[in-house]
N, CA, C, O and CB atoms as a CASP TS submission, in Angstrom:
PFRMAT TS
TARGET T0000
AUTHOR 0000-0000-0000
METHOD Language model
MODEL 1
PARENT N/A
ATOM      1  N   UNK     1       1.049  -1.216  -0.098  1.00  0.00           N
ATOM      2  CA  UNK     1      -0.040   0.062   0.082  1.00  0.00           C
ATOM      3  C   UNK     1       0.902   1.113  -0.027  1.00  0.00           C
ATOM      4  O   UNK     1       1.988   1.083   0.551  1.00  0.00           O
ATOM      5  CB  UNK     1      -0.977   0.189   1.613  1.00  0.00           C
ATOM      6  N   UNK     2       0.502   2.086  -0.785  1.00  0.00           N
ATOM      7  CA  UNK     2       1.319   3.489  -0.985  1.00  0.00           C
ATOM      8  C   UNK     2       0.542   4.469  -1.727  1.00  0.00           C
ATOM      9  O   UNK     2      -0.542   4.297  -2.283  1.00  0.00           O
ATOM     10  CB  UNK     2       2.695   3.313  -1.800  1.00  0.00           C
ATOM     11  N   UNK     3       1.249   5.517  -1.656  1.00  0.00           N
ATOM     12  CA  UNK     3       0.630   6.676  -2.233  1.00  0.00           C
ATOM     13  C   UNK     3       1.847   7.877  -2.700  1.00  0.00           C
ATOM     14  O   UNK     3       2.952   8.017  -2.177  1.00  0.00           O
ATOM     15  CB  UNK     3      -0.469   7.262  -1.053  1.00  0.00           C
ATOM     16  N   UNK     4       1.281   8.647  -3.805  1.00  0.00           N
ATOM     17  CA  UNK     4       2.294   9.721  -4.147  1.00  0.00           C
ATOM     18  C   UNK     4       2.312  10.731  -3.014  1.00  0.00           C
ATOM     19  O   UNK     4       1.301  11.233  -2.523  1.00  0.00           O
ATOM     20  CB  UNK     4       1.948  10.459  -5.538  1.00  0.00           C
ATOM     21  N   UNK     5       3.542  10.974  -2.654  1.00  0.00           N
ATOM     22  CA  UNK     5       3.688  11.988  -1.607  1.00  0.00           C
ATOM     23  C   UNK     5       3.837  13.498  -2.262  1.00  0.00           C
ATOM     24  O   UNK     5       3.423  14.503  -1.684  1.00  0.00           O
ATOM     25  CB  UNK     5       4.999  11.600  -0.699  1.00  0.00           C
ATOM     26  N   UNK     6       4.398  13.512  -3.373  1.00  0.00           N
ATOM     27  CA  UNK     6       4.420  15.022  -4.119  1.00  0.00           C
ATOM     28  C   UNK     6       4.663  14.521  -5.637  1.00  0.00           C
ATOM     29  O   UNK     6       4.394  13.384  -6.025  1.00  0.00           O
ATOM     30  CB  UNK     6       5.855  16.236  -3.502  1.00  0.00           C
ATOM     31  N   UNK     7       5.102  15.337  -6.271  1.00  0.00           N
ATOM     32  CA  UNK     7       5.160  15.009  -7.940  1.00  0.00           C
ATOM     33  C   UNK     7       6.103  14.150  -8.266  1.00  0.00           C
ATOM     34  O   UNK     7       5.995  13.509  -9.312  1.00  0.00           O
ATOM     35  CB  UNK     7       5.456  16.193  -8.862  1.00  0.00           C
ATOM     36  N   UNK     8       7.159  13.994  -7.450  1.00  0.00           N
ATOM     37  CA  UNK     8       8.238  13.103  -7.792  1.00  0.00           C
ATOM     38  C   UNK     8       8.636  12.005  -6.707  1.00  0.00           C
ATOM     39  O   UNK     8       9.675  11.354  -6.809  1.00  0.00           O
ATOM     40  CB  UNK     8       9.417  13.952  -8.089  1.00  0.00           C
ATOM     41  N   UNK     9       7.833  11.867  -5.780  1.00  0.00           N
ATOM     42  CA  UNK     9       8.181  10.843  -4.538  1.00  0.00           C
ATOM     43  C   UNK     9       6.824  10.177  -4.449  1.00  0.00           C
ATOM     44  O   UNK     9       5.784  10.819  -4.591  1.00  0.00           O
ATOM     45  CB  UNK     9       8.684  11.621  -2.935  1.00  0.00           C
ATOM     46  N   UNK    10       6.859   8.814  -4.199  1.00  0.00           N
ATOM     47  CA  UNK    10       6.063   7.631  -4.053  1.00  0.00           C
ATOM     48  C   UNK    10       6.315   7.169  -2.694  1.00  0.00           C
ATOM     49  O   UNK    10       7.503   6.875  -2.567  1.00  0.00           O
ATOM     50  CB  UNK    10       6.372   6.557  -5.093  1.00  0.00           C
ATOM     51  N   UNK    11       5.687   7.010  -1.718  1.00  0.00           N
ATOM     52  CA  UNK    11       5.743   6.378  -0.396  1.00  0.00           C
ATOM     53  C   UNK    11       4.952   5.192  -0.471  1.00  0.00           C
ATOM     54  O   UNK    11       3.775   5.171  -0.832  1.00  0.00           O
ATOM     55  CB  UNK    11       5.260   7.268   0.725  1.00  0.00           C
ATOM     56  N   UNK    12       5.752   4.029  -0.059  1.00  0.00           N
ATOM     57  CA  UNK    12       5.415   2.612  -0.038  1.00  0.00           C
ATOM     58  C   UNK    12       5.212   2.447   1.715  1.00  0.00           C
ATOM     59  O   UNK    12       6.154   2.240   2.480  1.00  0.00           O
ATOM     60  CB  UNK    12       6.780   1.555  -0.837  1.00  0.00           C
ATOM     61  N   UNK    13       3.871   2.580   2.109  1.00  0.00           N
ATOM     62  CA  UNK    13       3.747   2.264   3.567  1.00  0.00           C
ATOM     63  C   UNK    13       3.951   1.156   4.140  1.00  0.00           C
ATOM     64  O   UNK    13       4.570   1.054   5.199  1.00  0.00           O
ATOM     65  CB  UNK    13       2.730   2.470   3.969  1.00  0.00           C
ATOM     66  N   UNK    14       3.398   0.096   3.432  1.00  0.00           N
ATOM     67  CA  UNK    14       3.352  -1.434   3.983  1.00  0.00           C
ATOM     68  C   UNK    14       3.356  -2.112   2.696  1.00  0.00           C
ATOM     69  O   UNK    14       2.896  -1.681   1.638  1.00  0.00           O
ATOM     70  CB  UNK    14       1.960  -1.903   4.971  1.00  0.00           C
ATOM     71  N   UNK    15       4.044  -3.446   2.955  1.00  0.00           N
ATOM     72  CA  UNK    15       4.273  -4.404   1.921  1.00  0.00           C
ATOM     73  C   UNK    15       4.013  -5.667   2.575  1.00  0.00           C
ATOM     74  O   UNK    15       4.542  -5.814   3.676  1.00  0.00           O
ATOM     75  CB  UNK    15       5.670  -4.336   1.295  1.00  0.00           C
ATOM     76  N   UNK    16       3.224  -6.714   2.067  1.00  0.00           N
ATOM     77  CA  UNK    16       3.215  -8.066   2.622  1.00  0.00           C
ATOM     78  C   UNK    16       3.072  -8.913   1.641  1.00  0.00           C
ATOM     79  O   UNK    16       2.277  -8.771   0.712  1.00  0.00           O
ATOM     80  CB  UNK    16       2.239  -8.325   3.576  1.00  0.00           C
ATOM     81  N   UNK    17       4.088 -10.148   1.848  1.00  0.00           N
ATOM     82  CA  UNK    17       4.133 -11.194   0.762  1.00  0.00           C
ATOM     83  C   UNK    17       4.462 -12.656   1.618  1.00  0.00           C
ATOM     84  O   UNK    17       4.797 -12.686   2.802  1.00  0.00           O
ATOM     85  CB  UNK    17       5.429 -10.767  -0.481  1.00  0.00           C
ATOM     86  N   UNK    18       4.286 -13.843   0.743  1.00  0.00           N
ATOM     87  CA  UNK    18       4.521 -14.846   1.588  1.00  0.00           C
ATOM     88  C   UNK    18       6.120 -15.207   1.563  1.00  0.00           C
ATOM     89  O   UNK    18       6.739 -15.525   0.548  1.00  0.00           O
ATOM     90  CB  UNK    18       3.597 -16.013   1.197  1.00  0.00           C
ATOM     91  N   UNK    19       6.624 -15.102   2.785  1.00  0.00           N
ATOM     92  CA  UNK    19       8.158 -15.162   2.683  1.00  0.00           C
ATOM     93  C   UNK    19       8.719 -16.515   2.346  1.00  0.00           C
ATOM     94  O   UNK    19       9.926 -16.704   2.195  1.00  0.00           O
ATOM     95  CB  UNK    19       8.796 -14.734   3.998  1.00  0.00           C
ATOM     96  N   UNK    20       7.735 -17.522   2.225  1.00  0.00           N
ATOM     97  CA  UNK    20       8.499 -18.853   1.724  1.00  0.00           C
ATOM     98  C   UNK    20       8.584 -18.779   0.219  1.00  0.00           C
ATOM     99  O   UNK    20       9.138 -19.778  -0.239  1.00  0.00           O
ATOM    100  CB  UNK    20       7.698 -20.294   2.154  1.00  0.00           C
ATOM    101  N   UNK    21       8.220 -17.934  -0.658  1.00  0.00           N
ATOM    102  CA  UNK    21       8.316 -17.694  -1.828  1.00  0.00           C
ATOM    103  C   UNK    21       9.341 -16.772  -2.165  1.00  0.00           C
ATOM    104  O   UNK    21       9.083 -15.582  -1.979  1.00  0.00           O
ATOM    105  CB  UNK    21       7.235 -17.376  -2.221  1.00  0.00           C
ATOM    106  N   UNK    22      10.653 -17.137  -2.705  1.00  0.00           N
ATOM    107  CA  UNK    22      11.550 -16.274  -2.638  1.00  0.00           C
ATOM    108  C   UNK    22      11.396 -15.247  -3.777  1.00  0.00           C
ATOM    109  O   UNK    22      10.841 -15.557  -4.831  1.00  0.00           O
ATOM    110  CB  UNK    22      12.755 -16.928  -2.599  1.00  0.00           C
ATOM    111  N   UNK    23      11.871 -14.079  -3.559  1.00  0.00           N
ATOM    112  CA  UNK    23      11.416 -12.936  -4.481  1.00  0.00           C
ATOM    113  C   UNK    23      10.225 -12.327  -4.493  1.00  0.00           C
ATOM    114  O   UNK    23      10.022 -11.383  -5.256  1.00  0.00           O
ATOM    115  CB  UNK    23      11.482 -13.254  -5.631  1.00  0.00           C
ATOM    116  N   UNK    24       9.249 -12.807  -3.615  1.00  0.00           N
ATOM    117  CA  UNK    24       7.915 -12.256  -3.734  1.00  0.00           C
ATOM    118  C   UNK    24       8.064 -10.866  -3.276  1.00  0.00           C
ATOM    119  O   UNK    24       7.380 -10.157  -4.014  1.00  0.00           O
ATOM    120  CB  UNK    24       6.833 -13.040  -2.920  1.00  0.00           C
ATOM    121  N   UNK    25       8.576 -10.272  -2.505  1.00  0.00           N
ATOM    122  CA  UNK    25       8.680  -8.962  -2.031  1.00  0.00           C
ATOM    123  C   UNK    25       9.155  -8.061  -3.021  1.00  0.00           C
ATOM    124  O   UNK    25       8.604  -6.993  -3.289  1.00  0.00           O
ATOM    125  CB  UNK    25       9.487  -8.896  -0.920  1.00  0.00           C
ATOM    126  N   UNK    26      10.280  -8.543  -3.612  1.00  0.00           N
ATOM    127  CA  UNK    26      10.912  -7.729  -4.684  1.00  0.00           C
ATOM    128  C   UNK    26       9.588  -7.756  -6.138  1.00  0.00           C
ATOM    129  O   UNK    26       9.464  -6.827  -6.936  1.00  0.00           O
ATOM    130  CB  UNK    26      12.692  -8.616  -5.125  1.00  0.00           C
ATOM    131  N   UNK    27       8.931  -8.765  -6.151  1.00  0.00           N
ATOM    132  CA  UNK    27       8.084  -8.684  -7.207  1.00  0.00           C
ATOM    133  C   UNK    27       6.771  -7.567  -6.772  1.00  0.00           C
ATOM    134  O   UNK    27       6.289  -6.759  -7.566  1.00  0.00           O
ATOM    135  CB  UNK    27       7.606 -10.263  -7.553  1.00  0.00           C
ATOM    136  N   UNK    28       6.409  -7.708  -5.576  1.00  0.00           N
ATOM    137  CA  UNK    28       5.426  -6.813  -5.181  1.00  0.00           C
ATOM    138  C   UNK    28       5.798  -5.413  -5.292  1.00  0.00           C
ATOM    139  O   UNK    28       4.991  -4.544  -5.620  1.00  0.00           O
ATOM    140  CB  UNK    28       5.045  -7.083  -3.902  1.00  0.00           C
ATOM    141  N   UNK    29       7.083  -5.180  -5.004  1.00  0.00           N
ATOM    142  CA  UNK    29       7.570  -3.813  -5.240  1.00  0.00           C
ATOM    143  C   UNK    29       7.813  -3.318  -6.548  1.00  0.00           C
ATOM    144  O   UNK    29       7.715  -2.120  -6.816  1.00  0.00           O
ATOM    145  CB  UNK    29       8.689  -3.643  -4.614  1.00  0.00           C
ATOM    146  N   UNK    30       8.171  -4.318  -7.496  1.00  0.00           N
ATOM    147  CA  UNK    30       8.317  -4.014  -8.755  1.00  0.00           C
ATOM    148  C   UNK    30       6.900  -3.851  -9.453  1.00  0.00           C
ATOM    149  O   UNK    30       6.803  -2.886 -10.212  1.00  0.00           O
ATOM    150  CB  UNK    30       9.172  -5.029  -9.357  1.00  0.00           C
ATOM    151  N   UNK    31       5.901  -4.585  -9.314  1.00  0.00           N
ATOM    152  CA  UNK    31       4.670  -4.516  -9.717  1.00  0.00           C
ATOM    153  C   UNK    31       3.852  -3.269  -9.304  1.00  0.00           C
ATOM    154  O   UNK    31       3.097  -2.672 -10.071  1.00  0.00           O
ATOM    155  CB  UNK    31       4.104  -5.640  -9.309  1.00  0.00           C
ATOM    156  N   UNK    32       4.073  -2.948  -8.050  1.00  0.00           N
ATOM    157  CA  UNK    32       3.529  -1.750  -7.461  1.00  0.00           C
ATOM    158  C   UNK    32       3.962  -0.757  -8.232  1.00  0.00           C
ATOM    159  O   UNK    32       3.107  -0.048  -8.763  1.00  0.00           O
ATOM    160  CB  UNK    32       3.864  -1.511  -6.092  1.00  0.00           C
ATOM    161  N   UNK    33       5.186  -0.520  -8.435  1.00  0.00           N
ATOM    162  CA  UNK    33       5.773   0.759  -8.986  1.00  0.00           C
ATOM    163  C   UNK    33       5.675   0.873 -10.383  1.00  0.00           C
ATOM    164  O   UNK    33       5.671   2.007 -10.864  1.00  0.00           O
ATOM    165  CB  UNK    33       7.164   0.914  -8.656  1.00  0.00           C
ATOM    166  N   UNK    34       5.593  -0.149 -11.144  1.00  0.00           N
ATOM    167  CA  UNK    34       5.167  -0.116 -12.356  1.00  0.00           C
ATOM    168  C   UNK    34       3.570   0.433 -12.718  1.00  0.00           C
ATOM    169  O   UNK    34       3.223   1.169 -13.642  1.00  0.00           O
ATOM    170  CB  UNK    34       5.408  -1.432 -12.743  1.00  0.00           C
ATOM    171  N   UNK    35       2.855  -0.113 -11.797  1.00  0.00           N
ATOM    172  CA  UNK    35       1.462   0.667 -11.982  1.00  0.00           C
ATOM    173  C   UNK    35       1.223   1.838 -11.413  1.00  0.00           C
ATOM    174  O   UNK    35       0.419   2.551 -12.013  1.00  0.00           O
ATOM    175  CB  UNK    35       0.417  -0.011 -11.553  1.00  0.00           C
ATOM    176  N   UNK    36       1.703   2.265 -10.390  1.00  0.00           N
ATOM    177  CA  UNK    36       1.456   3.194  -9.557  1.00  0.00           C
ATOM    178  C   UNK    36       2.585   4.563  -9.560  1.00  0.00           C
ATOM    179  O   UNK    36       2.316   5.762  -9.487  1.00  0.00           O
ATOM    180  CB  UNK    36       1.370   2.434  -8.274  1.00  0.00           C
ATOM    181  N   UNK    37       3.794   3.953  -9.661  1.00  0.00           N
ATOM    182  CA  UNK    37       4.748   4.877  -9.650  1.00  0.00           C
ATOM    183  C   UNK    37       5.550   5.491 -10.871  1.00  0.00           C
ATOM    184  O   UNK    37       6.663   6.009 -10.783  1.00  0.00           O
ATOM    185  CB  UNK    37       5.517   4.387  -8.893  1.00  0.00           C
ATOM    186  N   UNK    38       4.771   5.340 -12.066  1.00  0.00           N
ATOM    187  CA  UNK    38       5.173   5.546 -13.128  1.00  0.00           C
ATOM    188  C   UNK    38       5.923   6.956 -13.411  1.00  0.00           C
ATOM    189  O   UNK    38       6.745   7.091 -14.317  1.00  0.00           O
ATOM    190  CB  UNK    38       4.157   5.298 -13.818  1.00  0.00           C
ATOM    191  N   UNK    39       5.559   7.925 -12.578  1.00  0.00           N
ATOM    192  CA  UNK    39       5.871   9.480 -12.642  1.00  0.00           C
ATOM    193  C   UNK    39       6.721   9.691 -11.453  1.00  0.00           C
ATOM    194  O   UNK    39       7.091  10.849 -11.257  1.00  0.00           O
ATOM    195  CB  UNK    39       4.503  10.496 -12.590  1.00  0.00           C
ATOM    196  N   UNK    40       7.114   8.724 -10.581  1.00  0.00           N
ATOM    197  CA  UNK    40       7.979   8.841  -9.516  1.00  0.00           C
ATOM    198  C   UNK    40       9.321   8.874  -9.818  1.00  0.00           C
ATOM    199  O   UNK    40       9.681   8.229 -10.803  1.00  0.00           O
ATOM    200  CB  UNK    40       7.786   7.903  -8.674  1.00  0.00           C
ATOM    201  N   UNK    41      10.196   9.530  -9.141  1.00  0.00           N
ATOM    202  CA  UNK    41      11.612   9.673  -9.395  1.00  0.00           C
ATOM    203  C   UNK    41      12.280   9.072  -8.118  1.00  0.00           C
ATOM    204  O   UNK    41      13.305   8.398  -8.226  1.00  0.00           O
ATOM    205  CB  UNK    41      12.037  11.233  -9.678  1.00  0.00           C
ATOM    206  N   UNK    42      11.704   9.315  -6.921  1.00  0.00           N
ATOM    207  CA  UNK    42      11.954   8.681  -5.815  1.00  0.00           C
ATOM    208  C   UNK    42      11.143   7.776  -5.242  1.00  0.00           C
ATOM    209  O   UNK    42       9.946   7.846  -5.518  1.00  0.00           O
ATOM    210  CB  UNK    42      12.163   9.417  -5.066  1.00  0.00           C
ATOM    211  N   UNK    43      11.620   6.726  -4.316  1.00  0.00           N
ATOM    212  CA  UNK    43      10.720   5.823  -3.656  1.00  0.00           C
ATOM    213  C   UNK    43      11.150   5.931  -2.114  1.00  0.00           C
ATOM    214  O   UNK    43      12.264   5.657  -1.666  1.00  0.00           O
ATOM    215  CB  UNK    43      10.830   4.277  -4.285  1.00  0.00           C
ATOM    216  N   UNK    44       9.962   6.417  -1.347  1.00  0.00           N
ATOM    217  CA  UNK    44      10.040   6.312   0.022  1.00  0.00           C
ATOM    218  C   UNK    44       9.645   5.189   0.895  1.00  0.00           C
ATOM    219  O   UNK    44       8.456   4.998   1.150  1.00  0.00           O
ATOM    220  CB  UNK    44       9.457   7.214   0.404  1.00  0.00           C
ATOM    221  N   UNK    45      10.671   4.364   1.410  1.00  0.00           N
ATOM    222  CA  UNK    45      10.083   2.987   1.952  1.00  0.00           C
ATOM    223  C   UNK    45       9.758   3.077   3.249  1.00  0.00           C
ATOM    224  O   UNK    45       9.345   2.117   3.900  1.00  0.00           O
ATOM    225  CB  UNK    45      10.993   1.814   1.851  1.00  0.00           C
ATOM    226  N   UNK    46       9.937   4.319   3.736  1.00  0.00           N
ATOM    227  CA  UNK    46       9.608   4.571   5.276  1.00  0.00           C
ATOM    228  C   UNK    46      10.609   3.767   6.212  1.00  0.00           C
ATOM    229  O   UNK    46      11.621   3.235   5.754  1.00  0.00           O
ATOM    230  CB  UNK    46       8.023   4.071   5.637  1.00  0.00           C
ATOM    231  N   UNK    47      10.244   3.715   7.605  1.00  0.00           N
ATOM    232  CA  UNK    47      11.321   3.545   8.376  1.00  0.00           C
ATOM    233  C   UNK    47      11.490   1.932   8.523  1.00  0.00           C
ATOM    234  O   UNK    47      10.620   1.187   8.073  1.00  0.00           O
ATOM    235  CB  UNK    47      11.130   4.336   9.730  1.00  0.00           C
ATOM    236  N   UNK    48      12.626   1.438   9.159  1.00  0.00           N
ATOM    237  CA  UNK    48      12.823   0.146   9.218  1.00  0.00           C
ATOM    238  C   UNK    48      12.544  -0.376  10.703  1.00  0.00           C
ATOM    239  O   UNK    48      12.665  -1.557  11.027  1.00  0.00           O
ATOM    240  CB  UNK    48      14.186  -0.127   8.718  1.00  0.00           C
ATOM    241  N   UNK    49      12.204   0.528  11.459  1.00  0.00           N
ATOM    242  CA  UNK    49      11.556   0.024  12.921  1.00  0.00           C
ATOM    243  C   UNK    49      12.668  -0.559  13.677  1.00  0.00           C
ATOM    244  O   UNK    49      12.312  -1.197  14.667  1.00  0.00           O
ATOM    245  CB  UNK    49      10.311  -1.179  12.796  1.00  0.00           C
ATOM    246  N   UNK    50      14.063  -0.490  13.427  1.00  0.00           N
ATOM    247  CA  UNK    50      14.964  -0.992  14.251  1.00  0.00           C
ATOM    248  C   UNK    50      15.113  -2.528  13.915  1.00  0.00           C
ATOM    249  O   UNK    50      15.991  -3.168  14.493  1.00  0.00           O
ATOM    250  CB  UNK    50      14.559  -0.694  15.664  1.00  0.00           C
ATOM    251  N   UNK    51      14.329  -3.104  13.049  1.00  0.00           N
ATOM    252  CA  UNK    51      14.626  -4.599  12.871  1.00  0.00           C
ATOM    253  C   UNK    51      15.490  -4.711  11.748  1.00  0.00           C
ATOM    254  O   UNK    51      15.188  -4.311  10.624  1.00  0.00           O
ATOM    255  CB  UNK    51      13.362  -5.493  12.642  1.00  0.00           C
ATOM    256  N   UNK    52      16.552  -5.249  12.047  1.00  0.00           N
ATOM    257  CA  UNK    52      17.645  -5.802  11.265  1.00  0.00           C
ATOM    258  C   UNK    52      17.468  -6.163   9.799  1.00  0.00           C
ATOM    259  O   UNK    52      17.944  -5.568   8.833  1.00  0.00           O
ATOM    260  CB  UNK    52      18.055  -6.936  11.900  1.00  0.00           C
ATOM    261  N   UNK    53      16.713  -7.222   9.808  1.00  0.00           N
ATOM    262  CA  UNK    53      16.183  -8.037   8.481  1.00  0.00           C
ATOM    263  C   UNK    53      15.607  -6.829   7.686  1.00  0.00           C
ATOM    264  O   UNK    53      15.877  -6.625   6.503  1.00  0.00           O
ATOM    265  CB  UNK    53      14.882  -9.354   8.803  1.00  0.00           C
ATOM    266  N   UNK    54      14.909  -6.159   8.333  1.00  0.00           N
ATOM    267  CA  UNK    54      13.871  -5.275   7.352  1.00  0.00           C
ATOM    268  C   UNK    54      14.887  -4.202   6.784  1.00  0.00           C
ATOM    269  O   UNK    54      14.678  -3.763   5.653  1.00  0.00           O
ATOM    270  CB  UNK    54      12.411  -4.428   8.275  1.00  0.00           C
ATOM    271  N   UNK    55      16.113  -3.703   7.602  1.00  0.00           N
ATOM    272  CA  UNK    55      17.248  -2.826   7.337  1.00  0.00           C
ATOM    273  C   UNK    55      17.671  -3.201   6.132  1.00  0.00           C
ATOM    274  O   UNK    55      17.653  -2.539   5.094  1.00  0.00           O
ATOM    275  CB  UNK    55      18.337  -2.857   8.302  1.00  0.00           C
ATOM    276  N   UNK    56      18.107  -4.441   6.331  1.00  0.00           N
ATOM    277  CA  UNK    56      19.082  -5.152   5.379  1.00  0.00           C
ATOM    278  C   UNK    56      18.257  -5.180   3.892  1.00  0.00           C
ATOM    279  O   UNK    56      18.771  -4.885   2.813  1.00  0.00           O
ATOM    280  CB  UNK    56      19.482  -6.842   6.000  1.00  0.00           C
ATOM    281  N   UNK    57      16.914  -5.589   4.094  1.00  0.00           N
ATOM    282  CA  UNK    57      16.144  -5.565   2.812  1.00  0.00           C
ATOM    283  C   UNK    57      15.959  -4.217   2.054  1.00  0.00           C
ATOM    284  O   UNK    57      16.054  -4.041   0.839  1.00  0.00           O
ATOM    285  CB  UNK    57      14.811  -6.078   3.096  1.00  0.00           C
ATOM    286  N   UNK    58      15.685  -3.329   2.990  1.00  0.00           N
ATOM    287  CA  UNK    58      15.561  -1.821   2.336  1.00  0.00           C
ATOM    288  C   UNK    58      16.948  -1.355   1.788  1.00  0.00           C
ATOM    289  O   UNK    58      16.962  -0.873   0.656  1.00  0.00           O
ATOM    290  CB  UNK    58      15.045  -0.648   3.513  1.00  0.00           C
ATOM    291  N   UNK    59      18.100  -1.454   2.480  1.00  0.00           N
ATOM    292  CA  UNK    59      19.486  -1.357   2.173  1.00  0.00           C
ATOM    293  C   UNK    59      19.797  -1.933   0.637  1.00  0.00           C
ATOM    294  O   UNK    59      20.567  -1.367  -0.140  1.00  0.00           O
ATOM    295  CB  UNK    59      20.295  -2.175   3.312  1.00  0.00           C
ATOM    296  N   UNK    60      19.052  -3.178   0.331  1.00  0.00           N
ATOM    297  CA  UNK    60      19.522  -4.101  -0.821  1.00  0.00           C
ATOM    298  C   UNK    60      19.004  -3.217  -2.029  1.00  0.00           C
ATOM    299  O   UNK    60      19.356  -3.583  -3.150  1.00  0.00           O
ATOM    300  CB  UNK    60      18.826  -5.782  -0.785  1.00  0.00           C
ATOM    301  N   UNK    61      18.245  -2.150  -1.923  1.00  0.00           N
ATOM    302  CA  UNK    61      17.672  -1.451  -3.213  1.00  0.00           C
ATOM    303  C   UNK    61      18.649  -0.067  -3.089  1.00  0.00           C
ATOM    304  O   UNK    61      18.206   1.018  -3.464  1.00  0.00           O
ATOM    305  CB  UNK    61      15.727  -1.110  -3.152  1.00  0.00           C
ATOM    306  N   UNK    62      19.845  -0.183  -2.600  1.00  0.00           N
ATOM    307  CA  UNK    62      20.599   0.995  -2.753  1.00  0.00           C
ATOM    308  C   UNK    62      20.201   2.506  -2.646  1.00  0.00           C
ATOM    309  O   UNK    62      20.187   3.288  -3.596  1.00  0.00           O
ATOM    310  CB  UNK    62      21.033   0.860  -3.834  1.00  0.00           C
ATOM    311  N   UNK    63      19.844   2.833  -1.199  1.00  0.00           N
ATOM    312  CA  UNK    63      19.092   4.078  -1.346  1.00  0.00           C
ATOM    313  C   UNK    63      19.941   5.218  -1.511  1.00  0.00           C
ATOM    314  O   UNK    63      21.078   5.011  -1.088  1.00  0.00           O
ATOM    315  CB  UNK    63      18.229   4.314  -0.225  1.00  0.00           C
ATOM    316  N   UNK    64      19.739   6.412  -2.015  1.00  0.00           N
ATOM    317  CA  UNK    64      20.537   7.470  -2.423  1.00  0.00           C
ATOM    318  C   UNK    64      20.784   8.232  -0.842  1.00  0.00           C
ATOM    319  O   UNK    64      21.765   8.915  -0.549  1.00  0.00           O
ATOM    320  CB  UNK    64      19.702   8.453  -3.711  1.00  0.00           C
ATOM    321  N   UNK    65      19.781   7.955  -0.065  1.00  0.00           N
ATOM    322  CA  UNK    65      19.784   8.961   1.343  1.00  0.00           C
ATOM    323  C   UNK    65      18.874   8.067   2.280  1.00  0.00           C
ATOM    324  O   UNK    65      17.881   7.415   1.961  1.00  0.00           O
ATOM    325  CB  UNK    65      18.995  10.764   1.104  1.00  0.00           C
ATOM    326  N   UNK    66      19.476   8.207   3.528  1.00  0.00           N
ATOM    327  CA  UNK    66      18.521   7.635   4.590  1.00  0.00           C
ATOM    328  C   UNK    66      18.590   8.918   5.635  1.00  0.00           C
ATOM    329  O   UNK    66      19.555   9.667   5.787  1.00  0.00           O
ATOM    330  CB  UNK    66      19.085   5.992   5.320  1.00  0.00           C
ATOM    331  N   UNK    67      17.406   8.972   6.264  1.00  0.00           N
ATOM    332  CA  UNK    67      17.248  10.020   7.269  1.00  0.00           C
ATOM    333  C   UNK    67      17.073   9.322   8.736  1.00  0.00           C
ATOM    334  O   UNK    67      16.351   8.343   8.928  1.00  0.00           O
ATOM    335  CB  UNK    67      15.948  10.961   6.876  1.00  0.00           C
ATOM    336  N   UNK    68      17.769   9.911   9.637  1.00  0.00           N
ATOM    337  CA  UNK    68      17.906   9.284  11.034  1.00  0.00           C
ATOM    338  C   UNK    68      16.616  10.047  11.517  1.00  0.00           C
ATOM    339  O   UNK    68      16.434  11.252  11.344  1.00  0.00           O
ATOM    340  CB  UNK    68      19.479   9.604  11.976  1.00  0.00           C
ATOM    341  N   UNK    69      15.731   9.173  12.157  1.00  0.00           N
ATOM    342  CA  UNK    69      14.483   9.566  12.822  1.00  0.00           C
ATOM    343  C   UNK    69      15.030   9.815  14.431  1.00  0.00           C
ATOM    344  O   UNK    69      16.014   9.278  14.939  1.00  0.00           O
ATOM    345  CB  UNK    69      13.207   8.272  12.637  1.00  0.00           C
ATOM    346  N   UNK    70      14.157  10.724  15.032  1.00  0.00           N
ATOM    347  CA  UNK    70      14.269  11.169  16.314  1.00  0.00           C
ATOM    348  C   UNK    70      13.177  11.232  17.228  1.00  0.00           C
ATOM    349  O   UNK    70      12.198  11.779  16.718  1.00  0.00           O
ATOM    350  CB  UNK    70      14.733  12.263  16.262  1.00  0.00           C
ATOM    351  N   UNK    71      13.047  10.940  18.148  1.00  0.00           N
ATOM    352  CA  UNK    71      11.895  11.012  19.249  1.00  0.00           C
ATOM    353  C   UNK    71      12.139  12.151  19.778  1.00  0.00           C
ATOM    354  O   UNK    71      13.308  12.521  19.889  1.00  0.00           O
ATOM    355  CB  UNK    71      11.818   9.926  20.364  1.00  0.00           C
ATOM    356  N   UNK    72      11.048  12.965  20.225  1.00  0.00           N
ATOM    357  CA  UNK    72      10.776  14.050  21.085  1.00  0.00           C
ATOM    358  C   UNK    72      10.041  13.773  22.234  1.00  0.00           C
ATOM    359  O   UNK    72       8.923  13.272  22.112  1.00  0.00           O
ATOM    360  CB  UNK    72      10.153  15.002  20.442  1.00  0.00           C
ATOM    361  N   UNK    73      10.499  14.023  23.325  1.00  0.00           N
ATOM    362  CA  UNK    73       9.645  13.831  24.497  1.00  0.00           C
ATOM    363  C   UNK    73       9.381  14.968  25.170  1.00  0.00           C
ATOM    364  O   UNK    73      10.296  15.757  25.403  1.00  0.00           O
ATOM    365  CB  UNK    73      10.154  12.953  25.393  1.00  0.00           C
ATOM    366  N   UNK    74       8.072  15.218  25.586  1.00  0.00           N
ATOM    367  CA  UNK    74       7.799  16.421  26.599  1.00  0.00           C
ATOM    368  C   UNK    74       8.114  16.278  27.686  1.00  0.00           C
ATOM    369  O   UNK    74       7.829  15.262  28.319  1.00  0.00           O
ATOM    370  CB  UNK    74       6.626  16.821  26.786  1.00  0.00           C
ATOM    371  N   UNK    75       8.875  17.401  28.235  1.00  0.00           N
ATOM    372  CA  UNK    75       9.347  17.515  29.650  1.00  0.00           C
ATOM    373  C   UNK    75       8.292  18.038  30.526  1.00  0.00           C
ATOM    374  O   UNK    75       8.001  19.228  30.407  1.00  0.00           O
ATOM    375  CB  UNK    75      10.557  18.408  29.766  1.00  0.00           C
ATOM    376  N   UNK    76       7.655  17.287  31.420  1.00  0.00           N
ATOM    377  CA  UNK    76       6.675  17.686  32.292  1.00  0.00           C
ATOM    378  C   UNK    76       7.179  18.472  33.405  1.00  0.00           C
ATOM    379  O   UNK    76       8.224  18.005  33.857  1.00  0.00           O
ATOM    380  CB  UNK    76       5.987  16.595  32.752  1.00  0.00           C
ATOM    381  N   UNK    77       6.750  19.548  34.003  1.00  0.00           N
ATOM    382  CA  UNK    77       7.290  20.415  35.150  1.00  0.00           C
ATOM    383  C   UNK    77       6.550  20.011  36.379  1.00  0.00           C
ATOM    384  O   UNK    77       6.793  20.558  37.454  1.00  0.00           O
ATOM    385  CB  UNK    77       7.106  22.008  34.891  1.00  0.00           C
TER
END
């Protein structure tokens, strides 16, 4: 599931496939982008949630940039 963020970037929010079938996630991404990302220059695959396997899978696509996320806490007085 995803959407166009702006004129040049498509965001993939979630992807789900049967992991026992090799290449299924790659196929889902490929087909999704062919259908819905025709005008996209960039693909934002969102955060890896600190999950090492998810991080490696996303890095396999050779990202041009990764943004470090931060958490802001409110200080209660």
